[in-house]
C-alpha positions in Angstrom: -85.7 71.3 -51.1 -86.5 67.9 -52.5 -85.9 64.8 -50.3 -85.9 61.1 -50.7 -89.1 60.7 -48.7 -91.0 62.8 -51.3 -90.5 60.2 -54.1 -93.8 58.4 -54.5 -94.9 55.1 -56.1 -91.4 53.6 -55.8 -91.6 52.1 -52.3 -89.8 48.9 -53.3 -86.8 50.7 -54.8 -86.5 53.2 -51.9 -86.8 50.3 -49.4 -83.8 48.5 -51.0 -81.7 51.7 -50.7 -82.8 52.3 -47.1 -81.8 48.8 -46.0 -78.3 49.2 -47.6 -77.8 52.6 -45.9 -79.0 51.2 -42.5 -76.6 48.3 -42.8 -73.7 50.5 -44.0 -73.4 48.2 -47.0 -74.0 50.6 -49.9 -72.9 48.9 -53.2 -70.2 50.8 -55.2 -72.4 50.7 -58.3 -76.1 50.6 -59.1 -78.2 50.4 -62.2 -81.6 52.2 -61.8 -83.7 50.5 -64.5 -87.1 51.3 -65.8 -89.2 53.6 -68.1 -88.3 57.2 -68.6 -90.1 59.6 -66.3 -90.9 57.3 -63.4 -88.5 58.7 -60.8 -85.2 57.0 -61.5 -83.2 60.2 -62.0 -85.0 62.0 -59.1 -84.3 59.0 -56.8 -80.6 58.9 -57.9 -80.2 62.6 -57.1 -81.7 62.3 -53.7 -79.8 59.1 -52.9 -76.6 60.9 -53.9 -77.5 63.9 -51.7 -78.0 61.5 -48.8 -74.7 59.7 -49.4 -72.9 63.1 -49.5 -74.8 64.6 -46.5 -72.7 65.3 -43.4 -75.5 64.8 -40.8 -78.2 62.5 -42.3 -81.6 62.7 -40.6 -83.1 59.4 -39.5 -86.8 59.4 -38.5 -88.8 56.2 -38.0 -86.0 54.2 -39.5 -86.0 56.3 -42.7 -82.7 58.0 -43.6 -82.7 61.2 -45.6 -80.4 64.2 -46.2 -80.6 66.9 -43.6 -81.0 69.7 -46.1 -79.0 72.1 -43.9 -75.4 71.1 -43.8 -72.8 72.6 -46.2 -72.9 69.5 -48.4 -76.7 69.7 -48.8 -76.7 73.4 -49.5 -73.9 73.0 -52.2 -75.7 70.1 -53.7 -79.0 72.0 -54.1 -77.0 74.9 -55.5 -75.5 72.6 -58.2 -71.9 73.1 -57.0 -71.0 70.2 -54.9 -67.4 69.2 -55.6 -68.0 65.5 -55.0 -71.1 65.1 -57.1 -70.7 64.3 -60.8 -73.6 64.3 -63.3 -72.4 62.6 -66.5 -74.4 62.9 -69.7 -73.6 62.4 -73.4 -73.8 66.1 -74.2 -70.6 66.7 -72.1 -68.8 65.7 -75.3 -68.5 69.4 -76.0 -66.3 69.8 -72.9 -63.9 66.9 -73.7 -60.4 67.6 -75.0 -61.3 66.9 -78.6 -65.1 67.6 -78.5 -65.3 71.4 -79.0 -67.5 72.2 -82.0 -68.7 68.7 -82.5 -72.5 68.0 -83.0 -74.4 66.8 -80.0 -74.0 63.0 -80.0 -76.7 60.4 -80.5 -74.8 57.6 -78.6 -72.8 58.0 -75.5 -69.2 59.0 -76.4 -66.3 57.0 -75.0 -64.4 60.3 -74.4 -67.1 61.4 -71.9 -66.7 58.2 -69.9 -62.9 58.4 -70.0 -62.6 62.1 -69.0 -65.6 62.6 -66.7 -65.6 59.2 -64.9 -62.5 57.1 -65.4 -60.0 59.9 -64.9 -61.9 61.5 -62.0 -63.0 58.4 -60.0 -59.7 58.0 -58.1 -59.5 61.6 -57.0 -60.4 61.7 -53.3 -63.5 63.5 -52.1 -63.1 67.2 -51.3 -66.0 67.8 -48.9 -67.9 64.6 -48.1 -67.0 61.1 -47.2 -67.9 59.9 -50.7 -67.9 60.8 -54.4 -71.0 60.1 -56.4 -71.3 59.7 -60.2 -74.7 59.6 -62.0 -74.5 58.5 -65.6 -77.7 59.2 -67.5 -78.9 57.3 -70.6 -76.6 54.5 -69.9 -78.3 52.3 -72.5 -76.8 54.6 -75.2 -73.3 53.4 -74.3 -72.1 50.9 -76.9 -69.4 48.3 -76.3 -66.4 50.7 -76.2 -67.6 53.1 -73.5 -68.9 50.2 -71.4 -65.6 48.4 -71.7 -63.8 51.6 -70.7 -66.0 51.8 -67.6 -65.5 48.1 -66.6 -62.3 48.4 -64.7 -63.8 51.3 -62.6 -66.8 49.1 -61.9 -64.6 46.1 -61.0 -62.2 48.0 -58.7 -63.7 51.3 -57.6 -62.2 53.3 -54.7 -64.0 52.7 -51.4 -65.3 56.2 -51.4 -66.9 56.0 -54.9 -70.5 55.4 -55.8 -71.7 55.1 -59.4 -75.3 55.1 -60.5 -76.2 54.1 -64.1 -79.7 55.4 -65.2 -81.0 53.0 -67.8 -84.3 52.6 -69.7 -83.3 49.4 -71.6 -81.5 47.0 -69.4 -80.9 44.5 -72.2 -78.7 47.1 -74.0 -76.1 46.9 -71.2 -73.4 44.2 -71.5 -73.7 41.3 -69.1 -70.3 42.2 -67.8 -71.6 45.7 -66.9 -74.8 44.4 -65.3 -72.9 41.8 -63.3 -70.8 44.5 -61.6 -73.7 46.6 -60.4 -76.8 46.0 -58.2 -79.9 46.5 -60.4 -82.9 48.2 -58.9 -86.0 48.1 -61.0 -88.4 51.0 -61.0 -92.1 50.4 -61.6 -94.6 52.3 -63.7 -96.6 54.9 -61.7 -100.3 54.0 -61.3 -102.8 55.5 -63.7 -104.9 57.1 -60.9 -101.8 58.9 -59.5 -100.9 60.3 -62.9 -104.5 61.4 -63.5 -104.6 63.2 -60.2 -101.3 65.0 -61.0 -102.5 66.0 -64.5 -105.8 67.3 -63.2 -103.8 69.4 -60.6 -101.9 70.9 -63.6 -105.2 72.0 -65.1 -106.2 69.2 -67.5 -109.8 68.2 -68.0 -110.9 64.7 -66.9 -110.8 63.2 -70.4 -107.5 64.8 -71.2 -105.9 63.6 -68.0 -107.3 60.1 -68.4 -106.0 59.9 -72.0 -102.5 61.2 -71.3 -102.2 58.9 -68.2 -103.0 55.9 -70.3 -100.9 57.1 -73.3 -97.8 57.6 -71.0 -98.0 53.9 -69.9 -97.0 54.7 -66.3 -94.4 57.4 -67.0 -95.5 60.3 -64.9 -92.6 62.4 -66.1 -93.6 61.8 -69.8 -97.3 62.6 -69.0 -96.4 65.8 -67.3 -94.1 66.9 -70.1 -96.9 66.3 -72.6 -99.3 68.2 -70.3 -97.0 71.2 -70.3 -97.0 71.2 -74.1 -100.8 70.8 -74.2 -101.5 73.5 -71.6 -99.0 76.1 -72.7 -100.1 79.6 -73.4 -98.7 81.6 -76.3 -96.2 84.3 -75.6 -97.9 87.6 -76.5 -94.6 89.3 -76.8 -93.3 87.0 -79.6 -95.4 86.7 -82.7 -92.7 84.8 -84.6 -93.0 81.6 -82.5 -96.1 80.5 -84.3 -99.1 78.5 -82.9 -98.6 76.2 -80.0 -99.3 72.5 -80.6 -102.4 71.0 -79.0 -101.5 67.3 -78.6 -105.0 66.2 -77.6 -106.5 67.5 -80.8 -103.5 66.3 -82.8 -104.0 62.7 -81.6 -107.6 62.8 -82.6 -106.7 64.0 -86.1 -104.1 61.3 -86.4 -106.4 58.5 -85.5 -109.2 59.9 -87.8 -106.6 59.9 -90.6 -105.4 56.4 -89.9 -109.0 55.0 -89.8 -109.8 56.6 -93.2 -106.4 56.1 -94.8 -106.2 55.5 -98.5 -103.1 54.4 -100.4 -103.2 57.5 -102.7 -103.2 59.8 -99.6 -100.3 58.3 -97.8 -97.5 60.6 -99.0 -99.5 63.7 -98.3 -100.5 62.5 -94.9 -96.8 61.7 -94.1 -96.0 65.3 -94.7 -98.9 66.4 -92.4 -97.6 64.1 -89.7 -94.1 65.6 -90.1 -95.5 69.1 -89.7 -97.3 68.0 -86.5 -94.0 66.6 -85.2 -92.1 69.8 -86.0 -94.7 71.8 -84.1 -94.3 69.6 -81.1 -90.5 69.7 -81.3 -90.4 73.4 -81.6 -92.2 73.9 -78.3 -90.6 70.8 -76.6 -87.2 72.5 -77.2 -88.3 75.5 -75.3 -89.2 73.3 -72.3 -86.0 71.3 -72.4 -83.2 73.5 -73.7 -80.6 71.2 -72.2 -81.3 68.4 -74.7 -80.0 68.5 -78.2 -82.2 69.5 -81.1 -81.7 66.1 -82.7 -82.9 64.3 -79.6 -85.9 66.6 -79.3 -86.8 65.9 -83.0 -86.5 62.2 -82.4 -88.7 62.3 -79.4 -91.4 64.3 -81.2 -91.4 61.8 -84.1 -91.8 59.0 -81.6 -94.8 60.8 -80.0 -96.6 60.6 -83.4 -95.6 57.0 -83.9 -96.7 56.2 -80.3 -100.2 57.7 -81.1 -100.4 55.3 -84.1 -99.3 52.4 -82.0 -101.9 53.3 -79.3 -104.7 53.2 -81.9 -103.5 49.9 -83.4 -103.1 48.4 -79.9 -106.7 49.5 -79.0 -108.0 48.0 -82.3 -106.2 44.7 -81.6 -107.6 44.4 -78.1 -111.1 45.4 -79.3 -110.9 42.8 -82.0 -110.2 40.1 -79.4 -112.3 40.9 -76.3 -114.2 44.1 -77.1 -112.1 45.7 -74.4 -113.4 48.9 -72.8 -110.1 49.6 -71.2 -108.8 51.6 -74.3 -106.1 54.2 -74.4 -108.3 56.1 -76.9 -111.5 55.6 -75.0 -112.7 59.0 -76.2 -112.7 57.7 -79.9 -114.2 54.3 -79.4 -116.1 54.6 -82.7 -112.9 55.2 -84.6 -111.2 52.2 -82.8 -114.2 50.0 -83.7 -113.7 51.0 -87.4 -110.0 50.3 -87.2 -110.7 46.9 -85.6 -113.1 46.2 -88.5 -110.3 47.1 -91.0 -107.5 45.1 -89.3 -108.0 41.7 -87.8 -106.1 41.2 -84.5 -103.3 39.4 -86.3 -103.0 42.2 -88.9 -103.0 44.8 -86.1 -100.2 43.0 -84.3 -98.1 43.0 -87.5 -98.7 46.8 -88.0 -97.8 47.4 -84.4 -94.5 45.6 -85.0 -93.9 47.6 -88.1 -94.4 50.8 -86.3 -92.0 49.8 -83.6 -89.5 49.2 -86.3 -90.1 52.7 -87.5 -89.2 53.9 -84.0 -85.9 52.1 -84.3 -85.3 53.8 -87.6 -85.9 57.2 -85.9 -83.2 56.3 -83.3 -80.9 55.3 -86.2 -81.4 58.8 -87.8 -83.0 57.4 -91.0 -84.6 60.2 -93.0 -87.9 61.0 -91.2 -89.9 61.6 -94.4 -89.0 58.1 -95.6 -90.0 56.6 -92.3 -93.4 58.2 -92.2 -94.1 57.5 -95.9 -93.1 53.9 -95.7 -95.2 53.4 -92.5 -98.3 54.9 -94.0 -98.0 53.2 -97.3 -97.7 49.9 -95.4 -100.7 50.7 -93.3 -102.7 51.5 -96.5 -101.7 48.3 -98.3 -104.2 46.2 -96.2 -107.0 48.4 -97.5 -106.1 47.4 -101.1 -105.9 43.8 -100.2 -109.2 43.8 -98.4 -111.0 45.5 -101.3 -109.6 43.1 -103.9 -110.8 40.2 -101.8 
């Protein structure tokens, strides 16, 4: 059974929680803020388990759930009556949500029916009730306003944790009613060690650690895709994507990109994204297909961003601390093609493309526009 003490690389966040528990001054609402995949959700779950535990264990001034009481056993079994995990896909189980497509943003009906209407009901088993709201940054103004009164005047027995990757997307009124705990990126060395334990080679582990930018969860997810073995009993599932080779191919393509090849290359990138999404969906069947597709498109865009970022850094200081250290010759060629200022502009353009992905703009148009834009500089340079 997982415990709070098993969470690594988040000592500051855990220390804040421990001090609150020791002083018996646990805030009624938290925001756990930081990158995806760095331990926010795991910490929230184990903190909830501790708050619900009937006989917490305290050793060396560190409080943790006992793991043995009825509350802990029900929590681990996923059936604790006082624990509420709230996520946007619960729309299907709201009064008017049956048959609706999985939502992109956080629906107000989910907040009303799974938080606001339940928050005042007294605990059944434990001293407290705990609500964890995932992807809180996807709540727009309406659901946040619906939550405000609950955040302002919660029952004494209620604890709410908002999991958030983009703190600036929460309203000031929401942020002001919660204690924000910031979670830090996990160190590169720690991620490399984890990936090597999973079976990755040294170069692969180093690349994925740098590419994930401190998100050990993201790095491990990509490693699972990279290391997956085909299912011999199912010939219809097709080849498994190999991300490490895919990223090499993408960077090769970007370096040699010609304007006339942009549309064809966009289709190739989309095919790569679909391969990733197909297998990603097998690993994460709780997430909607639309979200999986968006994440896969973003992986392709992040590979492009990583190459442009390396080229920009190399053009300024000849940096050896590259994400794509294993393709330094390609990065040098890209740096020769784009001056640092140009590379910075292209990075900004690619981030805009990621915003279009979130806005559900046609993915073919996104990739075509991006690659045509990347190729324009080649025409300009030749004419000069």
